[in-house]
C-alpha positions in Angstrom: -120.3 -98.3 77.5 -117.6 -98.1 80.1 -118.4 -98.1 83.7 -116.8 -94.7 84.2 -118.8 -93.2 81.4 -122.0 -94.6 82.8 -121.2 -93.3 86.3 -120.4 -89.8 84.9 -123.6 -89.8 83.0 -125.6 -90.8 86.0 -124.1 -88.0 88.0 -125.0 -85.4 85.3 -128.5 -86.8 85.3 -128.8 -86.6 89.0 -127.4 -83.1 89.1 -129.8 -82.1 86.4 -132.8 -83.5 88.3 -131.6 -81.8 91.5 -131.3 -78.4 89.7 -134.7 -78.9 88.2 -136.3 -79.6 91.6 -134.7 -76.5 93.0 -135.9 -74.4 90.1 -139.4 -75.8 90.4 -139.3 -75.2 94.2 -138.3 -71.6 93.7 -141.0 -71.2 91.1 -143.6 -72.6 93.5 -142.5 -70.2 96.3 -142.4 -67.2 94.0 -145.9 -67.9 92.6 -147.2 -68.5 96.1 -145.7 -65.2 97.5 -147.1 -63.3 94.6 -150.5 -64.8 95.2 -150.2 -64.1 98.9 -149.5 -60.4 98.3 -152.4 -60.2 95.8 -154.7 -61.8 98.4 -153.6 -59.4 101.1 -154.0 -56.3 98.8 -157.5 -57.4 97.6 -159.0 -58.6 100.9 -156.6 -57.9 103.7 -157.7 -54.4 104.6 -159.9 -53.8 107.6 -161.8 -50.9 109.2 -161.7 -50.1 112.9 -163.1 -47.4 115.2 -160.7 -45.7 117.4 -162.5 -43.1 119.5 -164.4 -40.9 117.1 -162.1 -41.8 114.2 -162.9 -44.6 111.7 -159.6 -46.0 110.5 -158.7 -48.1 107.5 -155.8 -50.4 108.0 -153.9 -52.4 105.4 -150.5 -54.2 105.1 -148.2 -53.3 102.2 -144.7 -54.2 101.0 -141.9 -52.2 102.6 -138.1 -52.6 102.4 -137.5 -51.1 105.8 -140.8 -51.5 107.6 -142.8 -48.5 108.7 -146.2 -47.3 109.8 -147.8 -44.6 107.7 -150.8 -42.5 109.0 -152.6 -40.9 106.0 -154.5 -37.9 107.3 -155.6 -36.7 103.8 -155.9 -33.9 102.8 -153.7 -32.5 105.5 -150.7 -34.8 105.0 -149.1 -38.0 106.2 -147.2 -39.1 109.3 -144.5 -41.8 109.0 -143.2 -43.7 112.0 -140.1 -45.9 111.9 -141.9 -48.6 114.1 -140.2 -51.8 113.0 -137.8 -53.6 110.7 -139.6 -56.1 108.4 -140.6 -56.4 104.8 -144.1 -55.3 105.5 -145.5 -51.9 106.5 -148.8 -50.8 108.1 -150.8 -48.0 106.4 -153.5 -46.3 108.5 -156.0 -44.1 106.7 -158.4 -41.7 108.3 -161.6 -42.8 106.6 -164.2 -40.8 108.5 -164.8 -38.6 111.6 -168.2 -37.7 112.9 -167.8 -34.0 114.0 -170.4 -34.3 116.7 -168.9 -37.5 118.1 -165.4 -35.9 117.9 -166.6 -32.9 119.9 -168.3 -35.1 122.5 -165.2 -37.3 122.6 -163.0 -34.3 123.4 -165.3 -32.8 126.0 -166.3 -36.0 127.8 -165.1 -35.6 131.4 -165.1 -39.4 131.9 -162.3 -39.7 129.4 -159.5 -38.4 131.6 -155.9 -38.1 130.5 -155.1 -41.3 132.3 -158.0 -43.4 130.9 -158.0 -42.0 127.4 -154.7 -43.5 126.3 -155.6 -47.0 127.6 -159.0 -46.9 125.8 -157.5 -45.8 122.5 -154.7 -48.4 122.8 -157.2 -51.1 123.4 -159.3 -50.1 120.4 -156.3 -49.7 118.1 -154.9 -53.0 119.3 -158.1 -54.8 118.4 -158.0 -53.3 115.0 -154.4 -54.4 114.4 -155.1 -57.9 115.6 -158.0 -58.1 113.3 -155.8 -56.9 110.4 -153.2 -59.5 111.2 -155.7 -62.4 111.2 -157.4 -61.2 108.1 -154.2 -60.5 106.2 -152.8 -63.9 107.1 -156.0 -65.7 106.0 -156.1 -63.7 102.7 -152.4 -64.3 102.1 -152.7 -68.1 102.5 -155.9 -68.2 100.4 -154.3 -66.1 97.7 -151.2 -68.4 97.7 -153.4 -71.5 97.4 -155.6 -70.2 94.7 -152.8 -68.7 92.6 -150.7 -71.9 92.9 -153.6 -74.1 91.8 -154.3 -71.8 88.8 -150.6 -71.9 87.7 -149.6 -75.5 88.5 -153.0 -77.2 88.4 -151.9 -79.7 91.0 -152.6 -79.9 94.8 -149.0 -80.8 95.7 -147.3 -77.6 94.5 -150.2 -75.6 95.8 -150.0 -77.0 99.3 -146.2 -76.6 99.2 -146.5 -73.0 98.2 -149.1 -72.3 100.9 -146.7 -73.9 103.5 -143.9 -71.6 102.3 -146.1 -68.6 102.7 -147.1 -69.7 106.2 -143.4 -69.8 107.1 -142.9 -66.4 105.6 -145.8 -64.9 107.5 -144.6 -66.4 110.7 -141.1 -65.1 110.1 -142.4 -61.6 109.3 -144.5 -61.6 112.4 -141.4 -62.6 114.5 -139.3 -59.8 112.9 -142.0 -57.2 113.7 -142.3 -58.4 117.3 -138.5 -58.4 117.8 -137.8 -55.0 116.2 -141.0 -53.1 117.4 -140.1 -49.6 118.6 -143.1 -48.0 120.4 -141.1 -44.9 121.2 -140.9 -44.0 117.5 -144.3 -42.4 117.7 -142.8 -39.3 119.4 -140.5 -38.7 116.3 -142.9 -38.6 113.3 -141.9 -37.6 109.8 -144.6 -35.4 108.3 -145.3 -34.7 104.7 -148.1 -32.5 103.4 -149.5 -29.0 103.8 -147.3 -26.6 105.8 -150.4 -25.1 107.4 -151.5 -28.4 108.9 -148.1 -29.4 110.1 -148.0 -28.0 113.7 -151.4 -29.4 114.5 -150.8 -32.9 113.2 -147.2 -33.3 114.4 -148.1 -32.0 117.8 -146.4 -29.6 120.2 -142.8 -30.6 121.1 -143.0 -29.3 124.6 -146.1 -31.5 125.3 -144.5 -34.5 123.6 -141.3 -34.3 125.8 -142.8 -33.4 129.1 -146.3 -35.1 129.1 -146.2 -37.7 126.4 -143.2 -39.8 127.1 -144.8 -43.1 126.0 -146.5 -44.1 122.8 -149.8 -44.8 124.7 -150.2 -41.1 125.7 -148.9 -39.8 122.3 -151.6 -41.9 120.6 -154.2 -40.0 122.5 -152.6 -36.7 121.5 -152.6 -37.8 117.8 -156.3 -38.7 117.9 -157.2 -35.4 119.6 -155.2 -33.4 117.0 -157.0 -35.2 114.1 -160.4 -34.8 115.8 -159.7 -31.0 116.2 -158.8 -30.8 112.6 -162.0 -32.3 111.4 -164.0 -30.4 114.0 -163.3 -27.1 112.1 -165.4 -26.9 108.9 -164.5 -23.6 107.3 -160.7 -23.4 107.8 -157.7 -25.0 109.2 -157.5 -24.8 113.0 -155.4 -22.1 114.7 -152.3 -23.6 116.2 -152.4 -23.1 120.0 -148.8 -22.3 120.9 -147.5 -23.6 124.2 -146.5 -20.5 126.2 -143.9 -22.4 128.2 -141.6 -23.2 125.3 -139.3 -21.0 123.3 -139.5 -21.5 119.5 -136.4 -20.6 117.5 -136.3 -20.9 113.7 -132.8 -21.7 112.4 -132.1 -20.7 108.8 -128.9 -20.4 106.8 -127.3 -19.9 103.4 -130.2 -18.0 101.8 -128.0 -16.8 98.9 -130.5 -14.1 97.7 -133.3 -16.6 97.2 -136.8 -15.1 97.6 -138.1 -18.6 98.2 -136.5 -18.4 101.7 -138.5 -15.3 102.7 -141.8 -17.1 101.7 -140.8 -20.1 103.8 -139.6 -18.1 106.8 -142.9 -16.1 106.8 -145.0 -19.3 106.7 -143.1 -21.1 109.4 -143.0 -18.0 111.6 -146.8 -17.7 111.5 -147.7 -21.4 111.6 -145.3 -22.4 114.3 -145.6 -19.2 116.4 -141.8 -18.6 116.2 -140.3 -16.4 118.9 -137.0 -15.5 117.1 -135.2 -16.3 113.9 -131.4 -17.1 113.8 -129.6 -16.8 110.5 -126.1 -18.4 110.4 -124.9 -16.5 107.4 -124.5 -16.3 103.6 -127.5 -14.2 103.2 -126.1 -12.8 100.0 -123.8 -14.0 97.2 -121.3 -11.2 96.6 -121.9 -8.8 99.5 -122.3 -5.8 97.2 -124.3 -2.7 97.7 -127.1 -3.6 95.3 -127.7 -6.8 97.2 -128.6 -4.8 100.4 -132.1 -4.3 99.0 -132.7 -8.0 99.5 -132.4 -7.8 103.3 -135.3 -5.4 103.7 -137.7 -8.3 104.2 -136.1 -8.9 107.6 -138.1 -6.1 109.1 -141.5 -7.6 108.1 -141.4 -10.8 110.2 -142.4 -9.2 113.4 -139.9 -11.2 115.5 -136.2 -10.7 116.4 -133.9 -11.7 113.5 -130.4 -12.7 114.7 -127.8 -12.6 112.0 -124.1 -13.7 111.9 -122.0 -12.9 108.9 -121.1 -15.8 106.4 -118.2 -16.0 104.1 -120.3 -14.5 101.2 -121.5 -11.6 103.4 -119.4 -8.4 103.5 -119.3 -5.8 106.3 -121.6 -3.8 104.1 -124.1 -6.6 104.2 -123.8 -6.8 108.0 -124.4 -3.0 108.3 -127.4 -3.3 106.0 -128.9 -6.0 108.1 -128.3 -4.1 111.3 -130.5 -1.2 110.0 -133.6 -3.5 109.6 -136.4 -3.5 112.2 -136.0 -6.3 114.7 -132.5 -7.3 113.4 -129.9 -8.4 116.0 -126.4 -8.6 114.4 -123.9 -10.5 116.5 -120.2 -10.4 115.7 -118.1 -11.6 118.7 -120.9 -10.4 120.9 -123.8 -11.8 122.9 -127.4 -10.7 123.5 -130.5 -12.1 125.2 -133.2 -12.8 122.5 -136.6 -14.4 123.3 -135.3 -15.4 126.7 -132.1 -17.1 125.4 -128.6 -15.8 125.8 -127.2 -16.0 122.2 -123.5 -15.5 121.2 -122.6 -15.0 117.6 -119.4 -14.7 115.6 -119.1 -13.5 112.0 -117.1 -15.5 109.5 -113.5 -14.2 109.3 -113.3 -14.7 105.5 -114.9 -12.9 102.6 -114.9 -15.4 99.7 -115.9 -13.2 96.7 -112.6 -11.4 96.7 -110.9 -14.8 96.1 -108.1 -13.9 98.6 -108.8 -16.7 101.0 -109.9 -20.2 100.0 -113.1 -21.3 101.7 -111.7 -24.5 103.0 -108.2 -23.4 103.7 -106.5 -23.4 107.2 -109.0 -25.7 108.8 -106.8 -26.0 111.9 -106.7 -22.2 112.1 -110.5 -22.0 111.9 -110.8 -24.6 114.7 -108.3 -22.7 116.8 -110.2 -19.5 116.2 -113.3 -21.1 117.6 -111.5 -22.5 120.6 -109.9 -19.2 121.4 -113.3 -17.4 121.4 -114.8 -20.3 123.5 -112.1 -19.7 126.1 -113.1 -16.0 126.2 -116.8 -17.0 126.6 -115.8 -19.2 129.6 -114.6 -16.1 131.4 -117.8 -14.1 131.0 -120.0 -13.7 134.1 -123.1 -14.8 132.3 -123.2 -18.2 130.5 -124.6 -18.3 127.0 -127.4 -20.8 126.0 -126.7 -20.9 122.2 -123.9 -20.1 119.9 -124.3 -19.2 116.2 -121.5 -19.2 113.7 -121.3 -19.8 109.9 -118.6 -22.4 109.4 -118.9 -25.9 111.1 -115.1 -26.1 111.6 -115.2 -22.9 113.7 -118.4 -24.1 115.4 -116.7 -27.3 116.6 -114.1 -25.2 118.2 -116.9 -23.9 120.5 -117.5 -27.4 121.8 -118.4 -27.2 125.5 -119.0 -23.5 125.5 -122.8 -23.8 125.2 -125.4 -26.6 125.1 -126.4 -25.7 121.5 -124.3 -24.6 118.6 -125.9 -23.5 115.2 -124.0 -23.3 112.0 -124.4 -23.7 108.2 -122.1 -23.2 105.2 -122.2 -26.8 103.9 -125.7 -26.6 102.3 -126.4 -30.0 103.8 -128.3 -30.5 107.1 -126.7 -32.7 109.8 -126.5 -32.9 113.6 -123.9 -34.2 115.9 -123.6 -34.6 119.7 -120.0 -33.5 120.4 -118.0 -35.3 123.2 -118.4 -32.2 125.4 -122.1 -32.7 125.4 -122.8 -29.7 123.1 -125.2 -30.4 120.2 -124.0 -29.1 116.8 -126.7 -28.5 114.2 -125.5 -27.8 110.7 -128.4 -26.3 108.7 -128.9 -26.8 105.0 -129.6 -24.0 102.5 -132.8 -22.2 103.3 -132.6 -20.6 99.9 -132.0 -23.9 98.0 -128.4 -22.5 97.5 -129.8 -19.6 95.4 -129.2 -19.5 91.7 -126.1 -21.7 92.1 -128.5 -24.6 92.6 -129.3 -24.5 88.9 -125.8 -25.7 88.1 -126.5 -29.1 89.5 -128.6 -32.0 88.1 -130.6 -32.2 91.4 -131.9 -29.1 93.0 -130.6 -28.3 96.5 -133.4 -28.9 99.1 -134.8 -25.8 100.9 -134.1 -26.4 104.6 -134.9 -24.9 107.9 -135.4 -26.1 111.5 -137.7 -25.2 114.4 -136.0 -25.6 117.7 -138.0 -25.9 121.0 -136.3 -24.8 124.2 -137.5 -25.1 127.7 -138.4 -21.7 129.1 -136.9 -22.5 132.5 -133.7 -24.5 131.8 -133.1 -22.9 128.3 -132.2 -26.4 127.1 -133.3 -27.9 123.8 -136.2 -30.3 124.1 -137.0 -31.2 120.5 -136.6 -29.9 117.0 -138.4 -30.2 113.6 -136.3 -30.4 110.4 -138.4 -28.9 107.6 -137.4 -29.6 104.0 -139.0 -28.4 100.8 -138.1 -30.4 97.7 -139.7 -28.0 95.1 -140.0 -24.3 94.5 -143.2 -23.6 96.5 -143.7 -23.5 100.2 -146.9 -25.5 100.4 -145.7 -29.0 100.1 -143.3 -29.8 103.0 -141.6 -32.7 104.8 -141.1 -32.4 108.5 -139.0 -34.8 110.6 -139.5 -34.6 114.4 -136.5 -35.2 116.7 -136.6 -35.4 120.5 -133.6 -34.6 122.7 -133.0 -37.7 124.8 -131.0 -36.1 127.5 -131.9 -32.4 127.6 -130.3 -31.9 131.0 -127.0 -33.6 130.3 -123.8 -32.1 131.7 -121.8 -29.8 129.3 -118.0 -30.1 129.7 -116.4 -26.7 130.2 -114.0 -25.3 127.6 -110.2 -25.3 128.4 -109.1 -22.3 130.5 -106.2 -21.8 128.1 -106.9 -22.2 124.4 -104.2 -22.2 121.7 -104.0 -19.0 119.7 -105.2 -19.1 116.1 -102.5 -19.8 113.5 -102.4 -19.0 109.9 -103.7 -16.0 108.1 -107.4 -15.4 108.6 -108.6 -11.8 108.4 -111.7 -10.0 107.3 -111.0 -8.5 103.9 -112.3 -5.0 103.4 -115.5 -4.8 101.3 -114.7 -4.1 97.6 
């Protein structure tokens, strides 16, 4: 054999040995991690008493890291508390009604002392969970590695790898922990239980700025739920806040009326604002659909969408409690609201829905300039198309719109917040044309009664056809008192051809 051939063969052998060691090492780590998770799942859960509530705590795999509070049967609360491959699940195992009542009525547990007490008890439970989960994880890794490899060397190596993984996960949790996330929960469950579990937005913003105090509110809410035996508790509306329900793009869907009625009752809504496309074709026979508006018992503000004709607008105006705004303003539930109907009527096919975007923006800016000259400032603007809505930037702190059938929010450079609502009707019958159904969407907005500024809002989404199962995402306005830049005193005139086509 030549020396070169021998050298090449030695290199191949060494490379093969190195590759084999890497593969065996990866196998050891994989088996150890699987054993660790199995150990944590089987023996890592703990129970802890927090006030009158007995909590079950467990760690579970999570791609993003989150904390889930399972308040079965009322629903679940999800908090984006950290970024790590492990999540915390908290389950309400038991509540003693007598202890809960005594806990709520005990004068010694003041508003200042209660959060600290609950934080201490919850912290003890979390620390116990961490120690127990780490021990069970290491034990699971050791036992599983011994069963698979039948040698102490690989088992100890696997356990060491798991120890490093646990330490790294703990460091990631500590570095990315967000205590303020507790004021923005994501709720999924029964609509009737949502206001009580999620809490009152006015209270969260004004009195529960930190997670310590919000923790006390959460425990109180859960205690009150379990304290009622025969029925769900009545939601005690905060009289100092103004609750506005924002809906849009109903498109003749009766699902929307069921949802609006439920939310109006459960959240104690003061007024409803509909940013258009109530119908599909704006024809006379569709006018029968709008008669539900008079049954809600609160003001129903309506601005015309591109699928609503002037006939639709007149039919809405005839309903009890309806407030139709078309380049006009009115005070509703204490808020000064300005509305502008969409200049297009799509069903006649004379104007493309997305044509002349520059003209639509200019239209909004020209009306915003007119608003700036009014003696009384408006608190909220409602239009159908987001392009027109952005033209009103700076004219009011809050601008509501729809049209896109997809919910989004944006803080404009002027300081105005733009909220684009999804379809409260699930886009009507047109939703059947798509593989995935359009979510049914609405939002509850909480305004300060004195400043008329937005303090928080709940995005409500239904994924199915009924109104009982619901997902709610709480958002808190971080700077409710921010300065809103004024609109330009001279705005460019609208260009292009945008006109309201007569109703066929």
